[in-house]
C-alpha angles and dihedrals in degrees: 000000000000101000132127114253120242090252120019124219090251092052091047089051092050091049091050092049091049090050091049091050091049091051091047091051089048092050092047092048092048091049092051090049091050093049092047092049092051092050090047092049092050090051091045092051092051094047092046092051090048091050093047091048093048091050091048092047095048091047091047091050093048093051090043091055093043095050099037111092114224093358088173090066089056092051088049089059099251123147119272120259121223090258092051092048090053093051092049093050092050090047090063089065094055120103118324096318113136098168140005142184126207118216129193123225090275091062094249122135113250098169138020126188087220099045106021125220115002111249094217115018092185090061094053116106118250114254102216092198091054090047090051092049090052092048096044096034086220127120126246117214128187123182122204121190121197129184118207123219088258091059098252116137126226123194121200128184128206105200127182112191132173117260113219135189125227090279093055094251114145107244098170144314136275122214111206128192110206132185103220096170094114099051089038090056090051093048092044092051092047095046092043088061089050089048089053097045098039096064089045091050091046091047090050091047088052098036096052096056091034093055090040088054092046091046092050090047091050091046090051089047090049091047090051090050092046091051088050089048092050090050090057109027138054106246095216102049106018091235121127112280123242096264095048092044091052092047094047092047090050090054092048093050091046091056097058091150087072099026101045095158117035120183124203132199120194110191143170135180113261113249092348094158090058090048091049095045096045099042102030134253094278090058090045092052091049090050092051089052088051093051092047091052089053091052095046093047092048099058137069125261092255094053123096124228117191138172110224095188139297108005095336121115133178130201123194118200115198114205092013136167133204089248093052093053092048091050096047092042093053091048091053093047092051094049093045091053093060116102115269119211127193126168094338096316121109130191133174104220135170142199134229121219132200112198132196135169106209123230119236092254094047122105129214100263091048093051091047091050090052091051090048090055089050089051091054089049089052089055092050088052092061101278124252091086145092118244128185124226119254127176096251088068089075088065090045091054092051087052092048093052090050092051092048090051090049091051091053092048092048092049090051095044098037089241096148115109129206119218126187129221117198124243110205134201106257091215101055107006095242120144112257099168149342132239112222112227124190118231132191131183127198122241090276093052096256114139120251113212116246086227086064105039101035095063090047091050089051094049092049093046093241094116095086094059092040092049095053092046090050091049090051092050091049094049092047089055094044093054088075093055125092112275094248092061112091130206122228120198130181120233124209118223087237090065089067095054098086094048091227098102097106093050092045093051092045091050091050093049090049093047093050095036092232120156114245089218091068093054125089121185121202124211133178129228092249088067092057092052094053100069115343098188098052094038092047092053092051095044091052089047090055092048091051088058088059097256116142117233121211129194104226128205093013112189099034098086131034089308089212114196086203090067092049091052098041099049098040095223119203095212140024117210113200112216119246092241090083094059089045088053091048090062089060103033108019098174097051098041093044088060092047093050092046090051093051093047091050091047092052093050092046088055092051097254132131113239125221121183118208130211100037105166109147139051088233089063094050091049089057094044094053090075092059101054096232112186100220141011127211125184148092091288088070100031144321122235108285139183119270095260092054091047090054091050091050091051092048094060093028086226130092096211110166091354092076090059095049 
């Protein structure tokens, strides 16, 4: 199907590239954060060690000055007393100091923990750093890190701090050598954890909003795409929506240089309203999806499949041929006929197709109208088929619209009439019942065939109201008949759709005080195939009321013995086609009729044969012991007053010839 996908390959590529760029930016940012954190941690470790060493050195110097007796003598270069020697030895055990040098205010070493008191202070070189510390009264700290061959790290500090007397006057400087490996290891471990967690935390802080931004952007992108999708496609079936289908078809028809032959299918699901009403809207939606999938999978990529609304679909075939449309149409019909199952419910549906191959001078609306007319023709031909447009269908559509309008007027004005055709006892010819038959005339008084107006009433959902009004009319007429005369009324499959038929009939019988035992309701086999469960429940409900149920037109459908057995019919009505066949092939059709009559009796049913019109036919039928005859030989359909007159004399007389 020629329709743009929700997201094109180009759009997918752009989205992927944007995602890749976002990830690359994220990775770069995270890497920069990690590098920056590690540099920061290295600097922090060094500064922390310096600060710790300075504090240790200052504290060591303060305690050294406080505890060292006559520290000024030492700075003057005099020999150590026993007390001073003891203080110095104990000072070596304080903190992480492993060596120290004492400088005087001139920056010359006066004492070294390694060499003792300098022999000649004046000869000692000037330590400019010590001199600067004395002058500035500020410490000088250097950190040296060494890594052993085994990978262990040692941190040493060279600290020069001012030496002060008890008055706070700087009297020299002390150079301390500290082993800060242990605290450095602690700081390094602690800050390494920070260095590890900080990039992760930063990444999380960045990733969460970044991904939130990306997610929102993608959601906005998806929403935009979804809005675009909604503007083009039907959300239920995935086919093009009505607006897009119309626009695309207009473009195709405008470009006739490329699309010289454009084919059009107009389709709808057969009896979809009944399917929807009897199985529920969820089932109906699922079935529409199923049908749409059949259509989409049956066409070429360049073809257009659209849902025009409800159960109506259209396919446009650019560059089409008559053979192509026939082939695709048959494929669709075959697939649509297959059983469809959804949540335990199974139906065997079908689809009707109107087909048209547009002329070069024909526009889109004209081609679609032609296909629509062909679709209506397909429905009048029994549905489940493909029909081609021909010009006479325009006249047929005008006629159909006129009939539909007349049906609406008649329903509003109570203009429908009920006629009655006798059913006679095959043994003695007496009238035993009447079949009620609906009649409708046009505005000029000309009769409209039931074969024409009943299908239109069913399609337009007017048959339910018409059916109940006809049943009321028939019962009102039958109330004046003798009690042994029964009334037979046809039911449309559409009357079963709502599920209220049993209650409606019971209410009508009660209102008119008419015995259920005098009422016979006729159904066709097509009704039983629509929705067995719902139909079965209602038929059994009618039988429980005492109403007789007849299988009408037996022999024209599948004639399933299973239906006869399952629904326990009271009567079997043999369709008139068998007597028509008897007139052309007496031997063959005699055997068929005899077989059906015998079958009906074996299954406990009465048998009525329809369409009896000649004495030759009755002579043949006498051998089969039919229960009832119905046909022009015994009486044509007649108004209610004539039916009453016929019953009164129990003879049709001139009425049968009317």
